[in-house]
C-alpha angles and dihedrals in degrees: 000000000000100000095188094056091043089056093044091052091048093049092049092048094049097032091227142074092213106122093206093055093045091049090050091049089052092049092246109153116224116212124189116203144147106277103162104210099004116096095196147305142204127231143162122223121181091341092307116119123220136188111198116202129189106247091217095065118119110246098254093047089046089058091051093048090048090051090048092051090045085056089058090048092053102034103031108016095158100042115100101204096179088056093046092050095049103034108031142039091238112130113235094188095108093046093049092046090053091050090049091049090049091052094047093048091046097049098037108040121183091250091059092049092048092048093049100031093141090059094067133226098269096043090050091047090051092050090051095049094251110146108248094235089058096051088084088069089073111114119207 
């Protein structure tokens, strides 16, 4: 899967890179709840799609986590990563990396980087709530 082109197509179709708006357009229900150490997760129940977000997240991190979980909804809709992590020996590293890449490409499109080139990749990532160690996932 070419994550970058998937994101670009999604942004063109929905005319936004806001993960909350895209999720709403795709009828994905966003639920905020107290999840202690979990930032968020995606699941499907009876053909309804849900993004669960920790209600204690700062706003900019909440946007990143929503984009990450939207990545799961688009790229791996039928993979239950919390189940795989807790009940199997299956490595979810590739799946999580794809969701992180999806979030980075969604929140930091090429056009934004070109427009604010002087700002720098890491400063822009920080301002968008993208964890610094994930900014390197950006593809130019």
